N, C-alpha and C positions, 0 to 999 in steps of 0.2 A: 383262563381265569373265569370265575363264575360271575354272574350278573351282580350278585350282592357285593362281591369284592370290588368290582368296577365302580359300583355306586358309592361304596365307602371311600374308595380312593378319590373319586370326583368330589365327594363331600369334604374330605380332608383338604384337597387342593383348593377348593372354593373357600373354606374356612381360613386357610393359610393366606390366600390372596386378600380376603376381606380384612384379616388381622393386620397384614402389611399396610393396606390402605389406611386403616384406622390409626396405626402407629405413625405413619407418615403425616397424616393430618394432625395428629396430636403433637408431633414434634414441631410442625410448622407453627401451630398455635402457641406452643410454649416458647419458641424462638421469638415470635412477635412480641409476646408478653414480656420476655426477658429484655428485649431491645427497648421497649417502652419504659420498663423499670429503670434501665441504665440511663436513659435520657432524663427521666424525672430526677434520678439521683444526681446527675450532673447539673441540672438546672437548680436544684436546691443548694448544691455546693457553690454554684456561681453567684447565687443571690447574696450570700454573705461575704463574698470576696470583693476586695477593691483592687483594681489594677494597680500594679506598682508604678511609682513615679520613675520615669526615665529621664535621666539627666540630659539636658539638651546637648551638652558637649559630647556625650557618648553617642547620641543619635547623629550628630554632625560627623563624627569620626566614621560611623558606619556608612553614612551617605557618601563620604569622600572615598572610602574603600570601594563602594559599589560603582562610583563614577570611574575610578581607576580601572576596575575590572571591565567596565563597559568599553573603555578605550582599548584595552588589550584585546578584547573579543572583536571589536570593530577592525583592528589592524589584522587580526588573524583571519578574519573573513574577507579581507581585501576590500573593505568598504571604501567608498569614495573619499577623497581628501576633504570634501566639504563636511561630510558627516563626522570625520575624525576631528576636524577643527572645531566643530560645534560642541562635541563632547569635551574637548580640552577647554573650551571657553566656559562650559558649565562647571568643570572642575575648578577653574580659577575663581568663578563666582562663589562656589561653595567654600573655598579657602578664604576668600574675602569676607564672607558672612561669618565664618568661624572667628576670624580675627576681630571683626566688629563686635561680635558677641562677647569675646574675652575682654575687650577694652571697656565695653558698657558694664559688664559684670564687675570689673575692677573698680570703675567709677562709683557704682552703687555701693560696693563694699566700703570704699573710702568715706562716702557720704554718711553711711550708716554708722561707721566707727566714730566719725566726727560728732554726729548727733548724740550718740551714746556717751561720748566723753563729756558732752555738755550737760548730761543728766536726763536726756529724753529717752524714756524706756519704751513707752507704748507708741503705737502707730499714730494715735491722735495727738500726742504730745509732739511728735516729730513733725506732723503736718502743721500744727499751730506754730511751732518755732520757725519753720520755713516760711510760713505766711507772714509772720512778724518781721522776719529778716527782709522780706521783699515789700514790706509796708502795705500789705493787703489786709484790710480789715473786713471788707464786705465783698460779696460776689460782684456787686455793681462797680467796685474799684478795678476789677479785671478789665483789661483792654480788649473787649470783645466787639467785633464789628456787628452792626445791626444788619439783619437780612433786608435786602431791598426787594420790593415787589417786582415781579416780572414786567417786562415792557408793556405787554398788552393790558396789564391791570393798572398801570400808572395813568393819572389823569393829566399828565403834562402833555400839552400839545403845542406845536409850533404855530406861530401866527405868520401869515404871509398876506401880502396885499397884491392884488392884481391891478396892474396899470394898463389901461387901454391906450393904444397909440392913436394920436389924432392926425397923423399924416395920411394923406390920401394916396392910395395906390393907383397909378395910371398904367 
């Protein structure tokens, strides 16, 4: 090969390497910009959305399932009896909370139905009716305990008298 062909080949190789570097840099920059645009798009979408309300009962059922799975995993991993008992105790507590929630929900629904049957439609009407039912007309009628000052701020002091003995000690 002649010197000119070698020079042209080197020139083409160098141009090829430079072009590859430029394309690589350009693709990195474009990927960054695309990622930032995606983040901005998601942030804009999230600003308008409100998280859906999760029914507490559904959440409790999920928690109970998770607790059951934890017990199964603990047994499979041959965990200590103490750990398994603690997990079972937690499961019982979750079940008790679920039952308590259901009873409380039922009582609230019954009270609400009773108030609506009496003609109370708005929340304020319901509150007023319940207050009249309990003969509460003012906030001062409520049986609220007054806060006492801490001991170190009270001015109550005990009085004591020192009596000196008149007996002689021999």
